[in-house]
Backbone bond lengths (Angstrom), bond angles and torsions (degrees), N, CA, C in turn:
res aa  C-N    CA-C-N  psi(-1)  N-CA   C-N-CA  omega(-1)  CA-C   N-CA-C  phi
1 M - - - 1.461 - - 1.519 111.91 -
2 A 1.359 115.65 -42.08 1.461 120.13 -178.41 1.522 109.99 -61.42
3 G 1.342 115.59 -40.38 1.464 119.40 179.64 1.514 111.51 -65.62
4 R 1.329 114.86 -37.66 1.467 119.22 -179.64 1.534 110.38 -66.22
5 R 1.362 116.25 -44.31 1.453 119.95 178.33 1.519 111.18 -61.53
6 K 1.330 115.45 -36.51 1.460 120.06 179.86 1.521 110.67 -62.18
7 W 1.351 115.70 -44.68 1.469 119.30 -179.20 1.525 111.97 -69.36
8 I 1.332 116.74 -32.96 1.469 120.13 176.70 1.525 109.91 -65.24
9 L 1.349 115.72 -42.47 1.471 119.86 178.39 1.522 110.91 -64.36
10 I 1.317 116.89 -41.30 1.469 120.80 179.78 1.526 110.00 -64.51
11 L 1.346 115.58 -44.34 1.458 119.91 179.84 1.532 111.63 -64.47
12 T 1.345 115.87 -42.82 1.466 120.48 179.11 1.521 110.48 -63.60
13 G 1.326 115.43 -45.11 1.463 119.67 179.69 1.511 112.02 -63.82
14 G 1.334 116.04 -41.48 1.461 119.89 179.16 1.517 111.97 -64.72
15 T 1.347 115.46 -41.75 1.465 120.01 178.86 1.524 110.88 -63.64
16 T 1.348 115.32 -41.64 1.471 120.08 178.98 1.523 110.93 -62.19
17 L 1.312 116.28 -44.28 1.467 120.51 179.21 1.527 111.39 -63.82
18 L 1.343 115.62 -39.26 1.457 120.10 179.83 1.531 110.67 -65.16
19 L 1.332 116.07 -47.17 1.466 120.25 179.92 1.520 111.57 -64.80
20 T 1.336 115.96 -38.07 1.472 119.79 177.55 1.522 110.67 -63.52
21 G 1.339 115.11 -42.02 1.461 119.52 178.57 1.518 111.91 -63.26
22 I 1.334 115.97 -42.41 1.471 120.36 178.64 1.523 110.28 -63.14
23 F 1.353 116.42 -41.94 1.459 120.83 -179.82 1.533 110.82 -60.23
24 F 1.329 116.73 -48.75 1.457 119.71 -178.63 1.527 111.88 -67.46
25 L 1.330 116.77 -31.58 1.461 119.82 175.92 1.529 110.07 -65.14
26 I 1.337 116.42 -43.37 1.472 121.11 177.67 1.521 110.07 -63.03
27 K 1.329 116.59 -45.00 1.462 121.29 -176.40 1.533 111.89 -64.63
28 Q 1.333 116.03 -36.28 1.470 120.12 -179.93 1.520 112.33 -64.95
29 Q 1.318 117.30 -20.87 1.464 121.03 -179.34 1.526 112.17 -92.40
30 Q 1.322 116.82 4.71 1.463 122.18 -179.82 1.527 110.39 -109.17
31 E 1.335 116.08 146.83 1.465 122.22 176.94 1.531 110.82 50.75
32 T 1.293 115.82 57.25 1.468 120.79 -176.19 1.531 113.48 -94.07
33 A 1.324 117.75 -6.48 1.471 120.83 -176.62 1.528 111.05 -104.54
34 S 1.318 116.06 154.69 1.459 121.98 177.82 1.519 110.39 -119.77
35 L 1.334 115.61 143.71 1.458 120.21 172.25 1.517 108.57 -80.18
36 N 1.315 116.77 119.68 1.457 120.82 179.69 1.529 109.39 -150.16
37 D 1.316 116.18 -176.39 1.468 120.08 -177.83 1.523 112.10 -61.05
38 I 1.322 116.38 -35.35 1.457 119.72 -179.91 1.526 110.33 -67.96
39 T 1.316 116.05 -45.41 1.468 120.97 178.62 1.519 110.95 -60.02
40 R 1.318 115.50 -44.77 1.457 120.88 -174.67 1.525 113.30 -76.74
41 R 1.308 116.95 -16.67 1.463 120.43 -178.32 1.532 111.49 -61.24
42 A 1.321 116.17 -31.38 1.461 120.18 -178.50 1.525 112.59 -88.24
43 A 1.326 116.87 -4.00 1.465 120.42 -176.72 1.529 110.74 -81.79
44 P 1.315 117.53 141.46 1.471 120.28 175.17 1.522 109.87 -74.00
45 G 1.303 116.72 167.63 1.452 119.82 176.95 1.511 113.18 85.07
46 S 1.335 116.45 -157.11 1.460 122.78 -174.41 1.528 110.26 -132.26
47 F 1.331 114.68 170.36 1.460 120.73 178.22 1.520 109.53 -131.02
48 I 1.326 114.67 146.36 1.457 120.24 -179.60 1.523 108.17 -141.66
49 R 1.325 116.31 144.74 1.454 120.95 -179.08 1.521 110.11 -94.78
50 L 1.338 116.42 119.59 1.447 122.18 175.42 1.526 109.57 -113.70
51 Q 1.303 117.26 -179.62 1.461 120.97 -173.30 1.523 113.22 -58.21
52 Q 1.332 117.86 -40.46 1.460 121.09 -176.25 1.521 113.12 -91.32
53 G 1.328 117.64 -3.53 1.460 119.07 178.44 1.514 112.22 144.92
54 T 1.329 114.65 -173.01 1.462 121.73 -178.87 1.525 110.46 -79.47
55 V 1.321 115.70 136.26 1.455 121.89 -179.17 1.525 109.86 -120.30
56 H 1.311 115.12 132.45 1.468 122.71 177.71 1.524 108.21 -91.90
57 Y 1.342 115.71 130.53 1.466 118.17 -178.23 1.523 110.24 -148.85
58 S 1.329 115.10 168.48 1.464 122.16 175.57 1.523 107.54 -138.26
59 L 1.312 116.62 130.40 1.464 122.31 178.13 1.520 107.45 -131.56
60 S 1.330 116.54 113.30 1.461 121.81 -175.63 1.518 110.68 -133.46
61 G 1.320 115.22 155.76 1.453 120.95 178.03 1.520 111.15 108.09
62 P 1.323 117.84 163.69 1.464 122.23 -178.05 1.525 112.57 -61.51
63 D 1.326 116.68 143.35 1.465 121.39 -179.93 1.519 112.15 -59.13
64 T 1.321 116.78 -29.81 1.465 120.99 -175.81 1.532 113.15 -90.56
65 A 1.329 117.27 -2.26 1.466 120.73 -176.27 1.527 111.41 -77.67
66 R 1.318 115.56 164.51 1.459 122.29 176.92 1.525 109.58 -65.42
67 L 1.322 117.50 126.39 1.465 122.31 -174.83 1.522 111.23 -84.22
68 L 1.333 114.56 138.22 1.460 122.93 178.37 1.523 107.81 -130.48
69 V 1.334 117.84 124.43 1.467 123.14 -178.87 1.518 109.19 -107.32
70 L 1.336 116.58 126.10 1.462 122.50 -178.91 1.531 109.74 -107.38
71 I 1.336 116.19 130.20 1.470 121.10 178.96 1.522 108.48 -122.40
72 H 1.313 116.56 114.60 1.464 120.28 -178.46 1.522 110.86 -78.42
73 G 1.320 116.76 179.47 1.455 122.17 -177.66 1.523 113.01 -94.92
74 G 1.327 115.83 -154.11 1.455 120.73 -174.77 1.518 115.15 -83.74
75 G 1.330 118.08 -0.36 1.460 120.70 -179.61 1.516 112.69 -65.86
76 C 1.321 116.16 146.63 1.464 120.59 -174.08 1.518 113.42 -73.22
77 T 1.341 119.17 -12.24 1.465 120.41 179.42 1.515 112.33 -77.19
78 G 1.317 117.61 -9.30 1.459 120.83 175.87 1.512 113.32 63.45
79 M 1.326 115.83 -138.40 1.464 120.65 -172.35 1.527 113.55 -74.12
80 E 1.319 118.09 0.53 1.461 119.80 175.20 1.537 111.86 -62.37
81 V 1.321 117.01 -19.42 1.463 119.99 -179.87 1.529 112.21 -67.26
82 W 1.328 117.10 -11.52 1.468 121.31 -179.53 1.525 112.69 -97.34
83 K 1.321 118.03 8.71 1.463 120.23 -171.86 1.527 112.98 -63.08
84 N 1.334 117.96 -25.29 1.466 121.18 179.48 1.529 112.56 -95.14
85 N 1.325 116.25 2.94 1.462 120.45 -176.71 1.530 113.21 -116.39
86 I 1.322 116.79 -39.35 1.473 120.08 -176.17 1.525 112.45 -59.80
87 P 1.346 120.05 -46.31 1.476 118.71 179.30 1.526 112.36 -57.73
88 Y 1.326 116.92 -39.10 1.468 120.93 179.04 1.525 110.21 -64.53
89 L 1.320 117.32 -47.33 1.456 121.33 -178.32 1.524 111.70 -64.03
90 L 1.312 115.93 -36.47 1.467 119.63 176.29 1.526 110.73 -66.61
91 S 1.329 116.17 -36.99 1.465 119.89 179.99 1.525 111.49 -66.57
92 K 1.321 116.71 -20.95 1.462 121.58 178.61 1.529 111.90 -90.09
93 G 1.319 115.98 3.94 1.457 119.89 174.03 1.505 116.70 93.96
94 Y 1.335 117.44 11.43 1.460 119.80 179.60 1.530 111.24 -84.04
95 R 1.309 114.96 159.21 1.457 121.60 164.66 1.520 105.97 -101.33
96 V 1.315 117.76 125.35 1.467 121.42 -169.75 1.526 111.59 -118.23
97 L 1.330 114.73 126.07 1.465 121.58 173.58 1.526 108.17 -111.44
98 S 1.323 116.22 123.91 1.469 121.62 171.65 1.518 107.29 -129.60
99 Y 1.315 116.46 154.70 1.466 119.35 -177.80 1.519 110.19 -155.62
100 D 1.335 115.36 160.59 1.461 121.36 176.62 1.524 108.97 -90.39
101 L 1.311 116.85 125.15 1.458 120.66 173.21 1.524 109.70 -60.52
102 Y 1.322 116.64 152.33 1.470 119.39 173.87 1.528 109.21 -53.00
103 G 1.322 116.01 134.91 1.452 120.67 178.70 1.512 114.19 89.65
104 R 1.334 116.83 -6.14 1.464 120.75 -178.45 1.525 110.18 -126.26
105 G 1.340 114.83 159.57 1.452 119.83 177.56 1.521 111.74 55.17
106 Y 1.338 115.48 -132.80 1.463 121.42 -178.05 1.527 112.81 -100.06
107 S 1.345 117.60 6.52 1.463 119.88 176.70 1.525 109.96 -78.28
108 D 1.334 115.54 158.17 1.461 120.68 -179.35 1.525 111.98 -63.82
109 K 1.330 114.15 160.63 1.467 122.71 176.46 1.526 108.21 -117.18
110 P 1.322 118.01 74.95 1.466 119.82 -176.88 1.525 112.27 -62.19
111 E 1.314 115.54 153.41 1.469 121.82 176.80 1.525 107.98 -80.09
112 T 1.303 116.80 86.62 1.451 121.62 -176.74 1.517 109.89 -156.72
113 V 1.309 116.87 -178.45 1.460 122.10 178.12 1.527 108.76 -85.59
114 Y 1.315 116.66 129.74 1.463 121.27 -178.76 1.533 108.63 -93.79
115 D 1.330 113.85 85.48 1.455 120.72 -177.27 1.519 110.27 -128.56
116 L 1.310 115.64 -175.51 1.460 121.41 -177.19 1.525 111.38 -62.85
117 R 1.315 117.04 -35.76 1.465 120.28 179.47 1.519 111.71 -61.39
118 L 1.340 116.49 -44.55 1.461 120.57 179.91 1.520 110.74 -58.45
119 Y 1.338 116.86 -46.99 1.459 120.40 -175.84 1.530 112.14 -75.33
120 R 1.328 116.61 -27.60 1.460 119.70 173.22 1.526 109.57 -64.52
121 E 1.326 116.17 -47.76 1.467 120.61 -179.17 1.529 111.36 -64.82
122 Q 1.334 116.96 -35.40 1.460 119.94 178.68 1.527 110.82 -63.68
123 L 1.331 117.28 -46.89 1.458 120.71 -178.32 1.524 111.33 -66.29
124 V 1.315 116.86 -43.89 1.471 120.52 178.70 1.526 110.30 -60.03
125 A 1.332 116.31 -46.74 1.465 120.40 -178.14 1.527 111.70 -65.97
126 L 1.324 116.60 -38.66 1.466 120.18 -179.57 1.526 110.69 -64.05
127 L 1.326 116.94 -47.64 1.461 120.61 179.91 1.528 111.31 -63.25
128 D 1.322 116.43 -41.87 1.464 120.23 -179.42 1.525 111.68 -66.74
129 T 1.330 116.28 -44.44 1.464 120.36 -177.46 1.522 111.47 -66.62
130 L 1.326 116.65 -35.39 1.464 120.91 177.44 1.532 111.74 -82.68
131 Q 1.333 115.29 -1.06 1.467 122.47 178.73 1.532 112.00 57.21
132 L 1.325 114.58 43.43 1.460 121.28 176.12 1.525 107.11 -99.25
133 R 1.293 116.51 95.79 1.460 121.16 -171.88 1.525 113.67 -110.16
134 Q 1.320 116.71 -3.95 1.456 119.14 -178.67 1.533 110.91 -80.99
135 P 1.340 117.55 157.51 1.467 120.26 174.38 1.526 110.35 -60.93
136 F 1.330 116.57 151.08 1.461 120.01 -176.50 1.515 110.93 -146.54
137 D 1.326 115.24 164.37 1.461 122.69 171.76 1.519 108.39 -96.55
138 M 1.314 116.07 159.87 1.465 120.25 -173.25 1.524 110.60 -136.05
139 I 1.336 115.55 139.89 1.462 122.24 171.06 1.527 106.54 -123.69
140 A 1.319 116.99 122.44 1.462 120.66 -176.85 1.521 109.68 -133.71
141 M 1.331 116.12 135.09 1.460 121.13 -177.74 1.528 111.82 -116.46
142 S 1.314 116.44 149.41 1.458 124.17 172.22 1.538 111.33 46.73
143 M 1.339 118.43 -121.63 1.458 121.58 -178.90 1.523 111.88 -65.07
144 G 1.319 116.96 -19.33 1.455 119.90 176.81 1.517 112.71 -70.10
145 A 1.340 117.14 -19.30 1.461 121.16 -178.59 1.528 112.43 -60.89
146 P 1.344 119.48 -52.47 1.465 117.74 177.76 1.521 113.04 -63.22
147 I 1.326 117.65 -29.79 1.469 119.94 177.03 1.523 109.99 -64.98
148 G 1.333 115.65 -44.47 1.451 120.13 178.85 1.514 112.39 -66.89
149 L 1.340 116.89 -43.65 1.460 120.65 179.42 1.525 111.00 -63.93
150 D 1.309 116.34 -38.99 1.460 120.71 179.47 1.528 110.63 -63.06
151 Y 1.333 116.54 -44.06 1.461 119.33 178.94 1.525 110.52 -65.01
152 A 1.323 116.66 -44.15 1.463 121.13 -179.13 1.526 111.43 -62.32
153 A 1.342 116.61 -38.22 1.457 120.20 179.25 1.521 111.63 -65.68
154 G 1.333 115.87 -35.31 1.461 120.38 -179.19 1.512 114.26 -86.58
155 H 1.343 116.62 -15.32 1.466 121.31 -178.62 1.528 109.62 -134.78
156 P 1.327 117.19 64.67 1.470 119.93 -175.97 1.522 113.92 -62.14
157 D 1.322 117.05 -23.12 1.463 120.26 179.34 1.520 112.66 -82.32
158 R 1.333 116.83 -10.86 1.465 120.50 -175.94 1.525 113.24 -97.87
159 V 1.342 117.19 -33.54 1.463 121.00 -173.48 1.526 110.17 -102.31
160 K 1.329 115.98 124.52 1.463 120.86 -178.81 1.525 110.76 -89.49
161 Q 1.319 117.92 -70.35 1.466 121.71 -179.78 1.524 109.90 -121.64
162 I 1.334 115.70 150.70 1.463 121.71 -177.98 1.526 109.06 -126.50
163 I 1.335 115.76 127.75 1.461 121.27 173.39 1.523 107.72 -111.36
164 L 1.324 116.57 123.02 1.465 122.08 178.42 1.522 109.34 -105.69
165 L 1.319 116.83 133.07 1.458 122.62 179.53 1.526 108.78 -117.20
166 G 1.323 116.94 114.11 1.465 120.57 -179.82 1.512 112.60 46.21
167 P 1.336 118.42 53.99 1.467 120.72 -172.77 1.523 113.96 -61.26
168 A 1.333 114.71 143.01 1.475 121.58 175.59 1.519 107.02 -116.95
169 A 1.331 115.57 76.28 1.459 120.20 -175.28 1.524 112.75 -122.29
170 S 1.323 117.44 4.79 1.468 119.72 -173.90 1.527 114.00 -100.90
171 G 1.334 117.23 4.34 1.461 120.27 174.16 1.505 114.82 64.64
172 D 1.321 117.30 39.37 1.468 121.18 -175.10 1.530 114.41 -81.71
173 L 1.327 117.28 -12.63 1.465 119.19 -178.19 1.526 109.91 -78.79
174 H 1.315 116.20 131.29 1.467 121.03 -179.90 1.531 109.12 -128.58
175 P 1.334 117.69 88.12 1.461 120.84 -179.32 1.525 111.75 -61.38
176 S 1.316 115.95 151.47 1.462 121.00 178.58 1.528 110.46 -59.48
177 K 1.319 115.93 139.12 1.468 120.70 178.40 1.521 111.66 -64.99
178 L 1.321 116.50 -20.58 1.467 120.16 178.39 1.528 111.69 -63.88
179 L 1.329 116.64 -24.25 1.465 120.66 -178.69 1.525 112.57 -69.29
180 K 1.323 116.91 -11.69 1.464 120.10 178.08 1.522 111.78 -68.65
181 F 1.326 116.55 -21.94 1.464 120.95 -178.28 1.538 109.30 -93.77
182 P 1.336 118.58 117.24 1.467 122.29 -172.28 1.527 115.17 -50.78
183 V 1.326 117.73 -45.80 1.468 119.95 -177.20 1.528 110.11 -65.89
184 I 1.333 116.27 -46.95 1.464 119.88 179.35 1.522 110.25 -64.88
185 R 1.342 116.91 -38.67 1.465 120.34 178.35 1.525 110.59 -59.91
186 D 1.315 116.52 -43.65 1.466 120.41 179.95 1.521 110.63 -62.35
187 L 1.338 116.05 -41.89 1.456 120.38 179.29 1.532 111.63 -63.58
188 L 1.320 116.06 -45.92 1.461 120.21 -176.63 1.527 112.13 -72.28
189 M 1.331 117.07 -43.28 1.461 120.31 -177.48 1.527 110.99 -68.37
190 S 1.323 117.13 -40.35 1.467 120.98 -176.85 1.523 113.08 -85.62
191 G 1.327 115.63 -39.14 1.458 119.03 -174.94 1.515 115.08 -89.22
192 Y 1.339 116.51 -24.37 1.464 119.22 -176.64 1.533 112.30 -118.63
193 W 1.350 116.70 -56.44 1.469 118.93 -171.38 1.530 113.37 -70.62
194 Y 1.313 117.47 -51.07 1.464 120.83 -174.96 1.533 112.70 -57.14
195 P 1.327 119.56 -47.61 1.481 119.04 -179.42 1.527 113.25 -62.91
196 R 1.327 117.70 -19.99 1.460 121.19 -177.02 1.531 113.05 -108.32
197 S 1.319 116.92 -1.38 1.464 119.81 -169.30 1.526 113.11 -63.22
198 V 1.320 118.07 -36.48 1.465 120.03 -179.89 1.521 110.35 -68.24
199 E 1.317 116.55 -50.55 1.462 119.91 -178.15 1.529 112.54 -64.02
200 K 1.324 117.10 -29.70 1.466 119.94 179.62 1.526 111.17 -67.23
201 Q 1.327 116.27 -19.50 1.466 119.79 178.89 1.531 112.68 -87.37
202 R 1.305 116.33 -6.93 1.466 120.33 -179.89 1.530 111.39 -58.71
203 K 1.325 116.90 -35.24 1.466 120.68 -177.95 1.526 112.43 -66.21
204 E 1.331 117.52 -12.90 1.461 120.91 179.73 1.527 112.04 -78.28
205 F 1.331 116.95 -9.64 1.458 122.13 -176.78 1.528 111.08 -115.30
206 V 1.308 115.72 144.73 1.455 122.26 168.54 1.520 109.08 -89.42
207 N 1.326 116.16 -44.07 1.461 123.27 -179.41 1.529 108.96 -81.63
208 Q 1.324 117.00 98.59 1.459 120.98 -175.53 1.534 114.13 -69.10
209 P 1.341 120.34 -39.48 1.464 119.16 174.33 1.530 111.82 -59.41
210 L 1.326 117.26 -36.07 1.459 120.75 177.04 1.523 110.43 -66.06
211 F 1.325 116.25 -39.58 1.464 118.96 177.19 1.524 111.00 -62.80
212 N 1.331 116.97 -40.81 1.466 119.89 -179.84 1.520 111.26 -57.82
213 S 1.320 116.08 -37.77 1.462 120.60 176.99 1.528 110.55 -69.94
214 Y 1.316 116.23 -43.25 1.466 121.41 179.63 1.533 110.61 -64.24
215 A 1.316 116.67 -33.30 1.462 121.25 -177.28 1.528 112.50 -62.42
216 T 1.328 117.10 -29.93 1.463 119.06 178.81 1.526 110.85 -64.04
217 R 1.333 116.69 -34.37 1.460 120.08 177.73 1.529 110.81 -76.40
218 L 1.321 116.66 -34.49 1.458 119.76 174.81 1.525 110.43 -58.52
219 K 1.317 116.19 -47.28 1.464 121.08 -178.43 1.525 111.16 -63.07
220 Y 1.321 115.94 -35.54 1.471 120.16 179.54 1.524 110.85 -65.35
221 F 1.319 117.34 -49.74 1.460 120.48 -174.94 1.522 113.15 -76.22
222 M 1.326 118.14 -31.61 1.460 119.46 -179.16 1.529 111.59 -72.88
223 N 1.319 117.15 -9.57 1.462 119.99 178.67 1.526 112.66 -84.56
224 F 1.343 117.54 -7.32 1.457 119.44 176.33 1.526 109.68 -75.19
225 R 1.309 116.42 141.00 1.457 121.51 -178.52 1.528 111.39 -58.82
226 G 1.304 115.48 135.71 1.455 121.20 177.82 1.510 114.72 104.52
227 Y 1.329 117.37 -5.58 1.462 120.98 -175.68 1.526 111.87 -59.57
228 K 1.324 117.62 -46.51 1.460 120.75 -179.26 1.530 110.93 -66.70
229 R 1.316 115.68 -39.13 1.469 119.94 -178.93 1.525 111.87 -63.34
230 I 1.330 117.40 -47.99 1.469 119.46 -177.25 1.540 110.50 -72.44
231 T 1.327 117.05 -30.08 1.463 119.71 177.98 1.522 110.48 -65.13
232 Y 1.322 116.62 -47.08 1.464 120.61 179.22 1.521 110.88 -62.05
233 S 1.330 116.85 -42.37 1.456 120.27 -179.68 1.526 111.14 -64.06
234 S 1.324 116.99 -38.51 1.470 120.40 177.50 1.524 111.15 -66.59
235 W 1.330 116.32 -38.49 1.465 119.75 177.79 1.525 111.29 -59.28
236 T 1.339 116.09 -44.63 1.457 121.05 -170.27 1.526 113.97 -95.06
237 N 1.317 118.25 -3.13 1.461 120.35 -179.87 1.527 113.85 -128.84
238 M 1.334 116.80 -6.25 1.469 120.42 -179.92 1.527 111.43 -132.03
239 L 1.324 115.70 -62.12 1.457 120.70 -168.64 1.527 113.91 -76.63
240 N 1.319 117.35 -9.87 1.468 120.90 177.45 1.529 111.59 -98.67
241 Q 1.323 116.88 5.66 1.456 121.10 -176.51 1.525 110.34 -123.99
242 S 1.317 117.12 132.21 1.453 120.90 178.71 1.525 110.67 -75.67
243 Q 1.312 115.07 130.77 1.466 120.76 174.44 1.527 110.64 -116.03
244 L 1.341 116.18 21.00 1.457 120.17 -179.14 1.528 112.30 -63.68
245 Y 1.334 116.80 -23.25 1.463 120.45 178.49 1.529 111.53 -57.58
246 L 1.332 116.70 -22.85 1.464 120.70 -179.22 1.527 111.68 -65.84
247 L 1.334 116.61 -26.61 1.467 119.89 -179.71 1.527 111.52 -58.70
248 E 1.323 116.21 -36.38 1.461 119.99 -178.02 1.530 112.62 -70.19
249 K 1.322 116.00 -13.75 1.465 120.15 -179.52 1.527 112.72 -92.40
250 I 1.338 116.39 -4.65 1.457 121.18 -179.27 1.532 109.45 -96.75
251 P 1.323 118.19 131.52 1.475 119.88 178.19 1.524 110.69 -58.04
252 P 1.333 118.00 154.18 1.475 121.29 -177.80 1.518 113.17 -64.28
253 R 1.348 113.86 157.44 1.472 122.92 175.34 1.530 113.35 61.05
254 K 1.318 115.81 36.36 1.464 119.89 178.68 1.529 113.41 -120.22
255 I 1.338 118.20 -4.02 1.467 120.17 -173.00 1.528 111.17 -123.50
256 F 1.335 114.44 134.17 1.466 123.07 175.34 1.518 106.72 -122.09
257 L 1.321 117.88 122.21 1.466 122.37 -177.67 1.524 109.90 -109.46
258 I 1.325 115.29 126.52 1.463 122.46 177.48 1.533 107.87 -118.99
259 Y 1.328 116.15 132.12 1.462 118.17 178.91 1.527 110.14 -139.96
260 G 1.324 115.99 154.66 1.455 121.78 178.38 1.525 110.45 -81.19
261 K 1.303 116.23 136.40 1.469 120.61 -178.76 1.525 111.41 -60.05
262 Q 1.336 117.37 -30.94 1.464 121.67 -178.19 1.538 112.05 -104.03
263 D 1.319 117.30 22.34 1.462 121.24 178.94 1.534 109.38 -70.68
264 P 1.352 118.05 116.34 1.471 119.42 -178.85 1.522 112.80 -70.64
265 F 1.332 117.18 -18.76 1.463 121.38 -178.09 1.526 113.30 -98.62
266 F 1.329 116.20 -11.76 1.462 118.73 179.71 1.527 109.55 -135.03
267 P 1.323 116.92 71.80 1.467 119.66 175.95 1.526 109.89 -67.05
268 K 1.314 115.93 156.91 1.460 121.41 -177.15 1.528 112.14 -55.82
269 E 1.310 116.64 -31.33 1.465 120.94 -177.96 1.532 112.14 -63.32
270 K 1.304 116.58 -21.06 1.461 119.92 -178.04 1.527 112.28 -74.02
271 L 1.325 116.93 -17.83 1.461 120.36 -177.96 1.528 112.22 -57.58
272 S 1.311 116.73 -34.79 1.464 119.93 -176.19 1.529 112.36 -60.68
273 S 1.346 116.54 -32.60 1.468 119.12 179.23 1.523 111.28 -70.35
274 Y 1.340 117.05 -23.72 1.464 121.45 177.29 1.526 110.72 -84.20
275 T 1.318 116.68 -47.05 1.463 119.95 -177.53 1.535 112.28 -68.57
276 A 1.334 116.77 -26.70 1.462 119.68 177.32 1.528 111.02 -62.58
277 L 1.325 115.61 -34.12 1.466 120.68 -179.47 1.527 112.36 -95.81
278 Y 1.326 115.55 -19.62 1.466 119.58 -177.89 1.525 108.54 -138.85
279 P 1.325 117.53 81.20 1.478 121.94 -172.86 1.525 114.46 -61.66
280 T 1.329 118.81 -24.83 1.466 120.26 -177.37 1.533 112.41 -89.25
281 L 1.317 116.92 12.42 1.464 121.10 -177.98 1.527 111.15 -60.63
282 E 1.329 115.80 129.96 1.464 121.23 172.54 1.522 107.74 -94.98
283 V 1.334 117.09 136.93 1.464 121.40 -172.37 1.521 110.72 -132.68
284 H 1.332 115.73 143.35 1.464 120.52 172.73 1.523 109.01 -142.18
285 E 1.325 115.14 132.22 1.473 121.77 177.09 1.523 109.68 -98.57
286 V 1.327 115.84 134.76 1.467 121.87 -179.37 1.525 108.79 -110.12
287 D 1.302 117.29 120.03 1.464 121.40 -179.59 1.530 110.15 -76.82
288 S 1.323 115.50 158.15 1.471 122.88 179.80 1.519 111.38 56.32
289 A 1.327 114.88 42.83 1.456 120.62 178.82 1.519 109.77 -147.98
290 G 1.330 115.78 143.55 1.448 121.40 178.13 1.515 111.64 -101.65
291 H 1.332 116.20 -126.53 1.463 121.01 -172.65 1.527 113.19 -75.46
292 M 1.320 117.58 -17.67 1.460 120.36 179.25 1.528 109.74 -124.17
293 P 1.322 118.35 75.24 1.465 120.44 -177.07 1.520 113.65 -59.86
294 H 1.326 116.73 -31.56 1.474 120.60 179.81 1.521 111.89 -70.51
295 Y 1.323 116.51 -19.37 1.470 121.82 -179.32 1.524 110.85 -92.28
296 E 1.333 116.55 -38.29 1.464 120.63 -179.25 1.532 112.63 -84.12
297 Q 1.319 115.94 -34.06 1.470 120.48 -178.80 1.535 109.24 -128.03
298 P 1.323 117.14 62.27 1.470 119.67 -173.11 1.521 114.48 -63.53
299 Q 1.322 117.79 -37.75 1.461 119.10 -178.05 1.528 110.87 -61.78
300 E 1.329 116.16 -48.06 1.463 119.83 -179.49 1.521 111.61 -65.18
301 V 1.320 116.54 -46.10 1.466 120.25 -176.53 1.522 111.29 -69.55
302 N 1.316 117.76 -39.07 1.468 120.40 177.59 1.531 110.96 -57.52
303 E 1.313 115.95 -45.96 1.461 119.85 -179.47 1.528 111.55 -67.05
304 L 1.336 116.93 -38.10 1.459 120.77 177.22 1.526 110.71 -61.18
305 M 1.318 116.30 -45.77 1.463 120.60 -177.75 1.522 110.68 -66.26
306 W 1.323 116.19 -44.05 1.459 120.02 -178.47 1.531 111.36 -63.78
307 K 1.324 116.76 -45.29 1.465 120.09 -179.61 1.526 111.08 -63.86
308 Y 1.330 116.43 -37.52 1.467 119.12 178.17 1.525 110.25 -64.67
309 L 1.319 117.44 -48.58 1.458 120.81 -177.82 1.526 111.74 -65.19
310 E 1.316 115.63 -40.50 1.464 119.13 179.43 1.531 110.71 -65.50
311 G 1.309 115.97 -36.00 1.450 119.79 179.67 1.517 113.92 -69.78
312 K 1.349 115.34 -16.51 1.460 120.04 -179.62 1.531 111.83 -99.49
313 N 1.303 117.43 5.46 1.470 120.37 179.28 1.528 110.64 -63.58
């Protein structure tokens, strides 16, 4: 019996060492790139230093034109999601500001909590530093929706009209409680979630060839150090908390909501939770579109947004 127990212990120990080695080998191949001057040199747009770090942004259009601020969602590609919309909006005579949220795109990933306060301070600081003090219209998608609503609620004199695209403001994400434990979190995020994170986003698209192209940018940005850390923090400090209460702080007839008919995160049934708090909400459903209707159906969505904004002049 003693000999048998000895071999079981040896086998268990060997298996544990083997699995540990495989885990660390997998982890070493993740987040291997750093954001630095060399990396950012090839990026379009501009960079500005704010209190929490460097922020990547783009500001185009005449100084005297009507200002439009775009806030992207929680995806790691940052403001690249607006590439099919900004040229159109500029052609209509707008001045357009877009930027990468902290932790996304080419903006820094500070060691902090990724919550509404962080993104509120980022937007306030960006507008102040760029000396953009005039009232503006806003387009915000997914996780950017609560950021935009929060700013509008706190600055009612600054924000004129708000367009929400597939908003993620109802706190529907419920991360596993196992992630609260650092060791288990590291195992799950590195060994399970990260290797599957790109493919798990495939369901957000109807147009699969378009997703395949988008996936190359996902893979590029998720390789920067800190991706898993900021993703987990966003899950547990933003996306798991409802910010729908912000709707009641916005004056009536100021919000237009556009969503994709095939959006897995914003089914039509969810509209009632928005209209209950904001009865004057204008809504439009876009067919053949998932979580990013402006990306999959840019021509239709661009025209919808422009007509809405023009009608509110």
